[in-house]
C-alpha positions as CSV (number, residue, x, y, z in Angstrom):
1,X,-11.3,-11.0,17.2
2,X,-14.5,-9.8,18.1
3,X,-16.2,-7.8,15.0
4,X,-20.0,-6.4,15.0
5,X,-20.7,-7.4,11.3
6,X,-24.0,-5.2,11.0
7,X,-21.6,-2.1,12.4
8,X,-18.7,-2.6,10.5
9,X,-20.3,-4.0,7.4
10,X,-23.8,-2.4,7.6
11,X,-26.3,-3.3,5.1
12,X,-25.5,-1.8,1.5
13,X,-22.0,-1.4,2.4
14,X,-20.9,-3.4,-0.6
15,X,-22.8,-1.5,-3.0
16,X,-21.6,1.8,-1.5
17,X,-18.2,0.2,-2.2
18,X,-19.0,-0.3,-5.9
19,X,-20.5,3.1,-6.6
20,X,-17.5,4.7,-5.3
21,X,-15.2,2.7,-7.0
22,X,-16.9,3.4,-10.1
23,X,-17.4,7.1,-9.6
24,X,-13.7,7.6,-8.6
25,X,-12.4,5.8,-12.0
26,X,-14.9,8.0,-13.8
27,X,-13.5,10.9,-12.4
28,X,-9.7,10.5,-13.3
29,X,-9.3,12.7,-16.1
30,X,-6.0,11.1,-17.3
31,X,-4.1,7.6,-16.5
32,X,-0.5,7.5,-17.0
33,X,1.5,4.3,-17.5
34,X,3.8,2.7,-14.8
35,X,6.7,0.6,-15.9
36,X,8.3,-0.1,-12.9
37,X,7.6,-1.3,-9.1
38,X,6.9,2.1,-6.9
39,X,8.9,0.2,-4.1
40,X,12.1,-1.0,-5.5
41,X,11.9,0.3,-8.8
42,X,12.6,-3.2,-10.6
43,X,10.9,-3.4,-14.1
44,X,10.5,-7.6,-14.1
45,X,7.0,-8.7,-13.2
46,X,6.1,-12.3,-12.7
47,X,2.4,-11.8,-13.3
48,X,-0.5,-9.6,-14.1
49,X,-3.7,-9.4,-12.1
50,X,-7.2,-7.8,-12.2
51,X,-7.1,-7.9,-16.3
52,X,-10.6,-6.9,-16.4
53,X,-10.1,-3.2,-15.2
54,X,-6.7,-1.3,-14.3
55,X,-4.2,-4.2,-14.3
56,X,-1.8,-4.7,-11.4
57,X,1.6,-6.3,-11.8
58,X,3.5,-8.7,-9.4
59,X,6.9,-7.5,-9.0
60,X,9.6,-10.2,-9.3
61,X,12.0,-8.4,-6.7
62,X,10.0,-7.2,-3.6
63,X,6.7,-9.0,-4.4
64,X,4.5,-5.7,-4.3
65,X,1.5,-5.9,-6.6
66,X,1.3,-2.4,-8.6
67,X,-1.0,-0.8,-10.9
68,X,-0.1,-0.6,-14.6
69,X,-2.0,2.8,-14.9
70,X,-2.4,5.3,-12.3
71,X,-4.1,9.0,-12.6
72,X,-2.2,11.8,-13.8
73,X,-3.1,13.5,-10.5
74,X,-2.4,11.6,-7.5
75,X,-3.7,13.8,-5.1
76,X,-7.5,12.7,-5.2
77,X,-8.9,15.5,-3.3
78,X,-7.8,17.4,-6.5
79,X,-10.7,15.5,-8.4
80,X,-12.5,14.5,-5.8
81,X,-13.5,15.9,-2.3
82,X,-12.0,12.7,-0.5
83,X,-13.3,10.6,2.1
84,X,-16.1,13.2,2.8
85,X,-18.2,10.0,3.2
86,X,-16.4,9.1,6.5
87,X,-17.8,12.1,8.2
88,X,-21.5,11.1,7.4
89,X,-20.7,7.8,9.6
90,X,-23.1,7.9,12.3
91,X,-21.5,8.5,15.9
92,X,-22.4,5.1,17.0
93,X,-20.0,3.3,14.1
94,X,-17.0,6.1,14.9
95,X,-17.1,5.1,18.6
96,X,-17.2,1.4,17.7
97,X,-14.2,1.8,15.8
98,X,-12.4,3.5,18.6
99,X,-13.2,1.4,21.0
100,X,-12.5,-1.7,18.8
101,X,-9.6,-0.9,16.7
102,X,-7.9,2.5,18.1
103,X,-7.7,1.2,21.7
104,X,-6.0,-2.0,20.3
105,X,-3.5,-0.1,18.1
106,X,-2.6,2.0,21.2
107,X,-2.0,-1.1,23.3
108,X,0.4,-2.4,20.4
109,X,2.0,0.7,20.4
110,X,2.0,0.5,24.6
111,X,3.9,-2.6,24.5
112,X,6.6,-2.1,22.2
113,X,7.5,1.8,23.2
114,X,10.9,2.1,25.0
115,X,9.2,4.8,27.2
116,X,5.8,5.6,28.6
117,X,3.0,6.9,26.2
118,X,2.7,10.1,28.2
119,X,6.0,10.9,27.3
120,X,5.7,10.4,23.7
121,X,5.1,12.6,20.9
122,X,2.9,11.0,18.1
123,X,2.6,11.4,14.3
124,X,-0.1,9.9,12.4
125,X,0.7,10.5,8.8
126,X,-2.5,10.1,6.5
127,X,-4.8,10.6,9.8
128,X,-8.1,11.0,7.5
129,X,-10.7,12.1,9.6
130,X,-8.8,12.0,12.8
131,X,-10.4,8.5,14.1
132,X,-7.3,7.6,15.5
133,X,-5.9,11.1,16.8
134,X,-9.2,12.0,18.9
135,X,-8.5,8.9,20.9
136,X,-4.7,8.9,20.6
137,X,-4.6,12.5,22.4
138,X,-5.6,11.2,25.6
139,X,-2.5,8.8,26.1
140,X,0.3,10.6,24.6
141,X,2.4,13.6,25.4
142,X,1.6,15.4,21.8
143,X,-0.1,14.4,18.8
144,X,0.0,15.7,15.5
145,X,-1.6,14.9,11.9
146,X,-0.5,15.1,8.3
147,X,-3.4,14.8,5.7
148,X,-3.3,15.9,2.3
149,X,-7.1,16.8,1.9
150,X,-7.8,20.6,3.3
151,X,-11.2,19.9,3.9
152,X,-10.3,17.1,6.5
153,X,-7.2,19.1,8.1
154,X,-9.8,22.0,8.9
155,X,-12.4,19.5,10.1
156,X,-9.6,17.9,12.5
157,X,-8.1,21.2,13.4
158,X,-11.6,22.8,14.4
159,X,-13.0,19.6,15.8
160,X,-10.5,18.2,17.7
161,X,-8.3,20.9,18.1
162,X,-5.3,18.6,17.0
163,X,-2.3,20.5,14.9
164,X,-2.9,19.0,11.3
165,X,-0.4,20.0,8.2
166,X,-0.4,19.0,4.6
167,X,3.5,17.8,5.1
168,X,5.7,16.4,7.4
169,X,6.7,18.9,10.1
170,X,10.3,19.7,10.7
171,X,9.9,17.9,13.9
172,X,11.1,14.8,16.2
173,X,8.7,12.3,17.2
174,X,8.7,8.6,19.4
175,X,5.9,7.2,17.4
176,X,4.8,7.7,13.5
177,X,1.8,5.8,12.5
178,X,0.7,5.3,8.7
179,X,-2.6,3.4,8.6
180,X,-3.7,2.6,5.3
181,X,-1.4,5.0,3.8
182,X,1.4,3.3,2.1
183,X,-0.8,2.0,-0.7
184,X,-1.6,5.4,-1.8
185,X,1.9,6.6,-2.3
186,X,3.8,6.6,-5.6
187,X,7.4,6.6,-3.7
188,X,6.5,4.8,-0.6
189,X,10.4,4.0,0.4
190,X,11.5,7.9,0.4
191,X,8.5,8.7,2.5
192,X,9.5,5.9,4.9
193,X,13.0,7.4,4.8
194,X,11.8,10.7,5.8
195,X,9.5,9.6,8.3
196,X,12.9,7.6,9.9
197,X,14.9,11.0,10.3
198,X,12.1,12.5,11.9
199,X,12.3,9.5,14.7
200,X,14.0,9.9,17.8
201,X,16.6,7.7,19.0
202,X,14.4,4.1,19.6
203,X,11.3,5.4,17.9
204,X,8.7,3.5,15.7
205,X,7.2,3.5,12.8
206,X,3.9,1.5,12.9
207,X,2.1,0.6,9.6
208,X,-1.3,-0.7,8.4
209,X,-1.8,-1.7,4.8
210,X,-3.5,-4.2,2.7
211,X,-2.4,-7.6,2.1
212,X,-2.6,-8.8,-1.7
213,X,-1.9,-12.4,-0.6
214,X,-5.2,-12.6,1.4
215,X,-8.0,-14.7,1.2
216,X,-10.3,-11.9,0.3
217,X,-8.0,-11.0,-2.8
218,X,-8.1,-14.6,-3.8
219,X,-11.9,-15.0,-3.6
220,X,-13.1,-11.7,-4.9
221,X,-10.3,-10.6,-7.0
222,X,-10.9,-7.3,-8.5
223,X,-14.3,-7.2,-6.4
224,X,-12.3,-7.0,-3.1
225,X,-12.8,-4.2,-0.9
226,X,-9.3,-2.7,-1.5
227,X,-9.6,-2.3,-5.6
228,X,-9.3,1.5,-5.8
229,X,-7.1,1.9,-8.9
230,X,-7.5,5.9,-8.3
231,X,-6.2,5.6,-5.2
232,X,-4.6,2.4,-4.0
233,X,-1.5,2.8,-6.4
234,X,0.1,-1.0,-5.4
235,X,-0.3,-3.4,-2.4
236,X,1.9,-5.1,-0.2
237,X,2.7,-8.6,1.1
238,X,4.7,-9.6,4.0
239,X,7.8,-10.0,1.7
240,X,7.4,-6.7,0.5
241,X,7.4,-5.1,4.1
242,X,10.4,-7.0,5.1
243,X,12.5,-5.9,2.4
244,X,11.4,-2.5,3.2
245,X,12.3,-2.6,6.5
246,X,16.0,-4.1,5.2
247,X,16.3,-1.1,3.1
248,X,15.5,1.2,5.7
249,X,18.0,-0.5,8.3
250,X,15.1,-0.7,10.6
251,X,14.2,-3.4,12.9
252,X,11.2,-5.6,13.0
253,X,9.7,-5.6,16.5
254,X,5.9,-6.7,15.6
255,X,4.2,-8.1,12.6
256,X,0.7,-9.8,11.9
257,X,-1.7,-10.7,9.4
258,X,-5.2,-9.5,10.5
259,X,-8.1,-8.8,8.3
260,X,-12.1,-8.7,7.9
261,X,-11.9,-11.3,4.8
262,X,-14.8,-13.4,6.1
263,X,-16.9,-10.1,7.0
264,X,-16.1,-8.5,3.4
265,X,-17.1,-11.8,1.5
266,X,-20.3,-12.1,3.6
267,X,-21.4,-8.4,3.1
268,X,-20.8,-9.0,-0.9
269,X,-23.1,-12.3,-0.7
270,X,-25.6,-10.0,1.0
271,X,-25.7,-6.9,-0.6
272,X,-24.7,-8.1,-4.1
273,X,-26.3,-11.8,-4.4
274,X,-29.2,-10.8,-1.9
275,X,-28.6,-13.4,0.7
276,X,-29.9,-12.8,4.4
277,X,-26.5,-13.3,6.2
278,X,-28.2,-13.0,9.5
279,X,-30.5,-15.7,9.3
280,X,-27.9,-18.4,8.1
281,X,-24.6,-17.4,9.6
282,X,-23.4,-17.9,13.1
283,X,-20.9,-15.1,14.0
284,X,-18.7,-17.0,16.7
285,X,-18.0,-19.4,14.0
286,X,-16.8,-16.7,11.3
287,X,-14.9,-15.2,14.2
288,X,-12.8,-18.2,15.0
289,X,-12.4,-19.0,11.2
290,X,-11.2,-15.3,10.4
291,X,-8.7,-16.0,13.6
292,X,-7.5,-19.0,11.6
293,X,-6.8,-17.1,8.3
294,X,-5.1,-14.5,10.4
295,X,-2.5,-16.9,11.8
296,X,-1.9,-18.3,8.3
297,X,-0.8,-14.8,7.2
298,X,-3.9,-14.3,4.9
299,X,-6.0,-11.7,6.5
300,X,-6.5,-8.7,4.2
301,X,-4.3,-6.2,6.3
302,X,-0.8,-6.5,7.3
303,X,0.6,-4.8,10.3
304,X,4.3,-4.2,11.1
305,X,6.3,-2.3,13.6
306,X,9.7,-0.8,12.5
307,X,12.2,0.4,15.2
308,X,14.7,3.0,14.8
């Protein structure tokens, strides 16, 4: 797993994470209590985490980690522009993300697709700034986006000429992707049920979502890069995703843990603690350690592909 630390975790990255988190927390007008798991609706919990800020509960039934308080307005775009900072990334970072991550995702889909990608219709649900769609349109017969933010929908429609909607369109697709989306959803199972209905026979749903049973969560706790109670309503473990697959009656054709745990911890040490990481760290060793973390299922993101 080769990662360019200074591109993906540029100096000041962690300061920006902290500032954005605090700004988002302060922008929430009203918080409402949550007394059941958003994934399985169980009310039984084993423990409470992140007690210093917004607490999260661990579900006894499906092992989801969910916020006990969420914003009364779930659409973050209603009280903030939403993801506008992503548009300020320099072109070098966008190109790097496409080469390093988007091509990898496309290749994984290709490996598990039941027909050539050039004959596949793809829907990217929660497409953000269109980093994935911009590249994917060169491989798939059709690509379509769904994005809650009107600002981002207009950006993708205008810049890349890709149809992008606020709600799931009533059309059929061969591939539906949800990259860093599930954790934003109040009712993830209902959304996945709708996605399944939109799939053609043998179609796949491909999910990336944070893994709360990761090394980064263990070390940084509520200081981890995914702790955004104003947006991330819950987190999965692999157990959670397997239970979702079972409820959906879909076959798991691929799963993995893959993260940037070491890089996020190093960015925290550099930006918050003030150490010159580049002077002391051999990033070839960091890469090997991260690979081992991923193999142990402790990477800070989970990937799972489900076939209808």
